[in-house]
C-alpha positions as CSV (number, residue, x, y, z in Angstrom):
1,M,-35.7,-41.1,4.7
2,K,-38.3,-41.1,7.4
3,L,-37.2,-40.3,10.9
4,T,-39.1,-41.5,14.0
5,Y,-38.7,-40.4,17.5
6,S,-39.6,-42.3,20.6
7,I,-40.3,-40.8,24.0
8,P,-38.4,-42.5,26.8
9,S,-40.8,-44.5,29.0
10,F,-39.9,-42.7,32.2
11,L,-40.6,-39.3,30.5
12,L,-43.9,-40.6,29.1
13,A,-44.9,-41.7,32.6
14,V,-44.2,-38.2,34.0
15,L,-46.2,-36.5,31.2
16,I,-49.1,-38.8,31.8
17,S,-49.0,-38.2,35.5
18,L,-48.9,-34.4,35.0
19,T,-51.8,-34.3,32.6
20,A,-53.7,-36.5,35.0
21,Q,-53.3,-34.1,37.9
22,P,-56.5,-32.2,38.5
23,D,-56.4,-28.4,38.4
24,P,-56.4,-27.3,42.1
25,L,-58.9,-24.5,41.4
26,F,-61.2,-27.0,39.7
27,S,-60.9,-29.5,42.6
28,Q,-61.7,-26.7,45.1
29,A,-64.7,-25.6,43.1
30,E,-65.9,-29.2,42.7
31,F,-65.8,-29.9,46.4
32,Y,-67.8,-26.8,47.4
33,R,-70.1,-26.6,44.4
34,G,-73.6,-27.5,45.5
35,K,-72.7,-27.7,49.1
36,T,-74.0,-25.7,52.1
37,I,-71.7,-24.1,54.7
38,T,-73.3,-23.5,58.1
39,I,-72.0,-20.8,60.4
40,I,-72.9,-21.6,64.0
41,Q,-73.4,-18.4,66.0
42,D,-73.1,-18.2,69.8
43,R,-75.9,-15.6,70.0
44,D,-79.6,-15.0,69.5
45,P,-80.8,-13.4,66.2
46,G,-81.1,-9.7,65.7
47,G,-78.2,-8.2,67.5
48,S,-75.1,-6.5,66.2
49,G,-73.2,-9.8,66.1
50,D,-75.9,-11.3,64.0
51,L,-75.7,-8.4,61.6
52,R,-72.0,-8.8,61.2
53,V,-72.5,-12.4,60.2
54,K,-75.2,-11.6,57.8
55,V,-73.1,-9.0,56.1
56,I,-70.2,-11.5,55.6
57,M,-72.3,-14.4,54.2
58,P,-72.8,-13.3,50.6
59,F,-69.2,-12.3,50.3
60,L,-68.0,-15.7,51.5
61,Q,-70.3,-17.3,48.9
62,K,-68.7,-15.1,46.3
63,H,-65.1,-15.8,47.3
64,I,-65.3,-19.6,48.1
65,P,-64.5,-21.6,44.9
66,G,-67.7,-23.3,43.8
67,N,-69.9,-20.6,45.4
68,P,-71.6,-22.8,48.0
69,T,-74.7,-21.7,49.9
70,V,-73.9,-20.1,53.2
71,I,-76.4,-20.1,56.1
72,S,-76.3,-19.5,59.8
73,E,-77.7,-21.2,62.9
74,Y,-78.0,-19.8,66.4
75,M,-76.6,-21.6,69.5
76,P,-76.6,-19.1,72.4
77,G,-75.6,-20.2,75.8
78,G,-72.8,-20.0,78.4
79,G,-71.2,-16.9,77.0
80,G,-70.1,-18.8,73.9
81,R,-69.4,-22.1,75.6
82,K,-72.2,-24.0,74.0
83,A,-71.4,-23.1,70.4
84,A,-67.6,-23.5,70.9
85,N,-68.1,-26.9,72.7
86,Y,-70.3,-28.0,69.8
87,I,-67.8,-27.0,67.1
88,F,-65.0,-28.7,69.1
89,R,-66.7,-31.9,70.1
90,S,-69.7,-32.6,67.8
91,S,-69.4,-30.9,64.4
92,R,-68.0,-32.8,61.5
93,P,-64.5,-31.5,60.5
94,D,-65.3,-31.4,56.8
95,G,-65.0,-27.7,56.1
96,L,-68.8,-27.2,56.0
97,T,-69.3,-26.0,59.6
98,I,-67.8,-22.8,60.9
99,G,-68.1,-21.4,64.4
100,N,-68.5,-17.7,65.2
101,A,-68.4,-16.5,68.8
102,G,-67.6,-13.4,70.8
103,S,-64.2,-12.9,72.4
104,S,-65.6,-14.3,75.6
105,M,-65.0,-17.7,74.0
106,V,-61.3,-17.1,74.2
107,Q,-61.4,-15.5,77.7
108,L,-63.4,-18.4,79.2
109,E,-60.9,-21.0,78.2
110,I,-57.8,-18.9,79.2
111,L,-59.4,-18.2,82.6
112,G,-60.2,-21.9,83.2
113,E,-64.0,-21.3,83.7
114,S,-66.3,-24.3,84.2
115,G,-68.1,-25.9,81.3
116,V,-65.3,-25.2,78.8
117,L,-64.8,-28.4,76.8
118,Y,-62.7,-27.0,74.0
119,S,-59.2,-25.8,73.5
120,I,-58.7,-22.5,71.7
121,D,-55.2,-23.7,70.6
122,K,-56.7,-26.5,68.5
123,F,-59.2,-24.6,66.4
124,F,-58.3,-23.3,63.0
125,Y,-58.9,-19.5,62.8
126,L,-60.5,-17.6,59.9
127,G,-60.1,-14.1,61.4
128,S,-62.7,-11.6,62.6
129,T,-64.5,-8.6,61.0
130,Y,-63.2,-6.3,63.8
131,S,-60.2,-6.2,66.0
132,V,-59.9,-2.5,67.0
133,Y,-61.5,-1.2,70.2
134,H,-60.8,1.7,72.5
135,P,-62.4,1.6,76.0
136,V,-62.4,5.0,77.7
137,F,-62.8,5.7,81.4
138,L,-65.0,8.7,82.1
139,T,-66.8,10.5,84.9
140,R,-69.8,12.7,85.0
141,K,-68.8,16.4,85.0
142,E,-70.8,17.2,88.1
143,A,-68.5,14.9,90.1
144,G,-65.8,17.6,89.7
145,L,-63.1,15.1,88.9
146,D,-61.5,16.9,85.9
147,S,-57.9,15.5,86.4
148,L,-56.2,12.2,87.2
149,A,-55.0,13.7,90.5
150,K,-58.6,14.6,91.6
151,L,-59.8,11.2,90.4
152,R,-57.2,9.4,92.5
153,A,-57.9,11.6,95.5
154,A,-61.7,10.8,95.4
155,S,-63.2,8.0,97.5
156,G,-66.2,5.8,97.0
157,L,-66.5,6.4,93.3
158,R,-69.6,4.5,91.9
159,V,-68.6,2.7,88.7
160,G,-71.4,1.4,86.6
161,G,-71.6,-1.8,84.5
162,Q,-74.0,-4.2,83.0
163,S,-73.3,-7.4,84.9
164,V,-70.4,-9.2,86.5
165,G,-68.1,-10.6,83.8
166,F,-69.5,-8.4,81.1
167,S,-66.7,-6.8,79.0
168,T,-67.4,-3.1,80.0
169,Y,-67.8,-4.2,83.6
170,I,-64.3,-5.8,83.5
171,E,-62.8,-2.8,81.8
172,G,-64.3,-0.5,84.4
173,R,-62.8,-2.6,87.2
174,L,-59.5,-2.8,85.3
175,F,-59.3,1.0,85.0
176,T,-60.2,1.4,88.7
177,Y,-57.6,-1.2,89.8
178,V,-54.7,0.2,87.7
179,L,-55.4,3.8,88.6
180,R,-55.6,2.7,92.3
181,L,-58.9,4.5,93.0
182,K,-59.9,4.6,96.7
183,D,-62.8,2.4,97.9
184,P,-64.7,2.1,94.6
185,K,-68.2,0.9,94.5
186,F,-69.4,-1.2,91.5
187,V,-73.0,-0.8,90.5
188,T,-74.4,-3.4,88.1
189,G,-77.7,-4.5,86.6
190,Y,-77.9,-1.9,83.8
191,G,-78.6,-2.7,80.1
192,G,-76.0,-1.2,77.8
193,P,-78.3,1.7,76.7
194,E,-79.2,2.4,80.3
195,L,-75.7,3.3,81.5
196,D,-75.3,6.7,80.0
197,P,-78.7,8.0,81.3
198,A,-77.8,6.6,84.8
199,L,-74.5,8.5,84.6
200,L,-76.3,11.7,83.7
201,R,-78.9,11.2,86.5
202,G,-76.1,10.8,89.0
203,E,-76.9,7.2,89.9
204,I,-73.3,6.3,89.0
205,D,-70.2,8.5,88.8
206,A,-68.1,6.7,86.3
207,R,-68.0,4.0,83.6
208,A,-65.9,2.5,80.9
209,S,-67.3,3.1,77.4
210,G,-66.2,2.3,73.8
211,A,-64.8,5.4,72.0
212,D,-67.0,4.8,69.0
213,G,-70.1,4.6,71.1
214,I,-69.1,8.0,72.7
215,L,-69.0,9.5,69.2
216,R,-72.7,8.9,68.9
217,T,-73.2,11.5,71.6
218,P,-71.2,14.3,70.1
219,E,-72.3,16.8,72.8
220,W,-70.0,14.9,75.2
221,L,-67.0,15.8,73.1
222,K,-67.7,19.5,73.5
223,G,-67.2,19.4,77.3
224,G,-69.6,20.2,80.1
225,V,-71.1,16.7,80.3
226,V,-68.3,14.3,81.2
227,D,-64.6,14.2,81.9
228,F,-62.4,11.7,80.0
229,H,-59.4,10.3,81.9
230,T,-57.6,7.4,80.2
231,I,-57.9,4.9,77.3
232,I,-56.8,1.4,76.3
233,N,-55.6,1.2,72.7
234,I,-56.5,-2.2,71.2
235,P,-54.3,-3.0,69.4
236,K,-51.7,-1.0,71.4
237,E,-50.4,0.9,68.4
238,E,-53.9,1.8,67.1
239,K,-54.7,5.3,68.5
240,H,-58.2,6.7,68.3
241,P,-58.3,9.9,66.3
242,Q,-60.7,11.6,68.8
243,F,-59.0,10.5,72.0
244,S,-55.3,10.3,71.1
245,H,-54.6,13.0,73.7
246,L,-55.7,10.7,76.5
247,P,-53.0,8.8,78.4
248,E,-52.9,5.1,77.5
249,L,-53.6,3.0,80.6
250,E,-50.4,1.0,80.3
251,S,-48.4,4.2,80.6
252,L,-50.1,4.7,84.0
253,A,-49.3,1.2,85.3
254,R,-47.2,1.1,88.4
255,S,-46.1,-2.5,88.2
256,D,-45.3,-5.3,85.7
257,K,-48.3,-7.1,87.1
258,D,-50.6,-4.2,86.1
259,R,-49.1,-4.1,82.6
260,K,-49.7,-7.8,82.1
261,L,-53.3,-7.4,83.1
262,I,-53.8,-4.7,80.4
263,I,-51.9,-6.9,77.9
264,L,-54.3,-9.8,78.7
265,Q,-57.4,-7.7,78.2
266,R,-56.0,-6.4,74.9
267,A,-55.5,-9.9,73.8
268,F,-59.0,-10.9,74.6
269,R,-60.5,-7.8,72.8
270,V,-58.2,-7.9,69.7
271,A,-59.5,-11.5,69.1
272,G,-62.7,-9.8,68.1
273,A,-65.5,-12.2,67.2
274,P,-63.6,-15.2,65.9
275,Y,-64.6,-17.4,63.0
276,F,-63.1,-20.9,63.5
277,L,-63.0,-24.5,62.3
278,P,-62.9,-27.7,64.3
279,P,-59.8,-29.7,64.9
280,G,-59.2,-32.3,62.2
281,T,-60.5,-30.2,59.3
282,P,-58.5,-31.2,56.2
283,K,-55.6,-28.8,55.5
284,D,-56.6,-28.0,52.0
285,R,-60.1,-27.0,53.1
286,V,-58.7,-24.8,55.9
287,E,-56.6,-23.1,53.4
288,I,-59.5,-22.6,51.0
289,L,-61.6,-21.0,53.7
290,Q,-58.8,-18.9,55.1
291,E,-58.2,-17.5,51.6
292,A,-61.9,-16.8,51.1
293,F,-62.1,-14.9,54.4
294,R,-59.0,-13.0,53.5
295,K,-60.5,-12.0,50.2
296,T,-63.7,-11.0,51.9
297,Y,-62.0,-8.8,54.5
298,T,-60.1,-7.0,51.8
299,D,-63.0,-6.6,49.4
300,P,-63.9,-2.9,49.1
301,E,-67.6,-3.8,48.5
302,F,-67.6,-5.8,51.8
303,H,-66.3,-2.7,53.6
304,K,-69.1,-0.5,52.1
305,E,-71.8,-3.0,53.0
306,Y,-70.5,-3.6,56.5
307,K,-70.5,0.1,57.3
308,K,-74.0,0.5,55.8
309,I,-75.4,-2.4,57.8
310,T,-73.5,-2.2,61.1
311,G,-72.5,1.5,61.4
312,P,-68.7,1.5,62.0
313,D,-66.0,0.5,59.5
314,P,-64.7,-3.0,59.7
315,T,-61.3,-3.5,61.2
316,P,-60.5,-7.0,60.1
317,L,-58.1,-9.4,61.8
318,L,-56.8,-11.6,59.0
319,P,-56.6,-15.4,59.6
320,K,-52.8,-15.6,59.8
321,D,-52.8,-12.7,62.3
322,H,-55.6,-14.3,64.3
323,E,-53.6,-17.5,64.9
324,K,-50.7,-15.3,66.1
325,V,-53.0,-13.4,68.5
326,I,-54.3,-16.6,70.1
327,R,-50.8,-18.1,70.3
328,E,-49.3,-15.0,72.1
329,I,-52.0,-14.6,74.8
330,P,-50.3,-14.4,78.2
331,R,-50.8,-17.6,80.1
332,E,-48.9,-17.0,83.4
333,P,-51.0,-18.5,86.2
334,E,-50.5,-15.6,88.6
335,V,-51.7,-13.1,86.0
336,I,-54.7,-15.3,85.1
337,E,-55.7,-15.6,88.8
338,L,-55.5,-11.9,89.3
339,F,-57.5,-11.2,86.2
340,K,-60.2,-13.6,87.4
341,K,-60.5,-11.5,90.5
342,I,-60.8,-8.3,88.5
343,A,-63.5,-9.9,86.4
344,G,-65.4,-11.3,89.4
345,G,-67.9,-9.8,91.8
346,D,-65.9,-9.6,95.0
347,P,-64.1,-6.4,96.1
348,L,-61.0,-5.6,94.1
349,P,-57.8,-7.2,95.5
350,P,-55.3,-4.9,97.2
351,N,-52.5,-3.5,95.0
């Protein structure tokens, strides 16, 4: 006797629909295969920021399904405003154009500066190759200010910086404000490499400097050249191995207002050099690119190449953490207004 079996029609429909569903990995590869992704940089070619982008490009090509070509274009201007405005207002939200800017892009929008036509809360974030930074406040040894007590007792300290609004200028002013130094003078107009020689010549008495940059002058660590006073840990829990003995600036703050200024500067710095996508980018493509950046940041070969090309080790901020950093930036109007005065060119406000 021959038995025959029939598949119920509803089950047959389910099976057909399942077999007709494309493999997600296949679909991802098919979209990006043969395509070109362009990274719009907010800088001129040749600097350290450009090197960081060049290091990441082949790894993105490796980790994006379909292995698209990855190129970069330069769009300097307005401290990051031009590139961010372009990504926000003019680029197609198709997952093929990625922005990359310095942390000033975030700062400019939060501080309500003119010419900002984008909203940092509406971008999709892909992380940053670095997020750890340790500004240190130091004075030249010949000034004789080898303690915080002597530093606070001094008057008319000349604090050097590149230009008004530049990150190390802002940090120098922030150190000075929180430490309540007397009648400080701010001397600008130096290029980055010119600040240390100016300090040693006695043209300036103090400056803020990144800890990793200080390590490139190891004789400073031996004493006899400069005195180190305080540090900002960015992120707060990330201590620098060479400067862990220094008091963290927040521990020296005398008011909640001072602490919020430090928190705001940390938030700006920890954002690193954001990679971001325009609003309206399809969710599946955002997820594909976020995963590709995550794989890149955790790729041991990327870490080796980054250190070889740029010098320091990468300190990646992963996409999911990047969005959290942006979301949690302090937005209180009174703190923003005070920070703008710290970052500006007028005398520091009284505290």
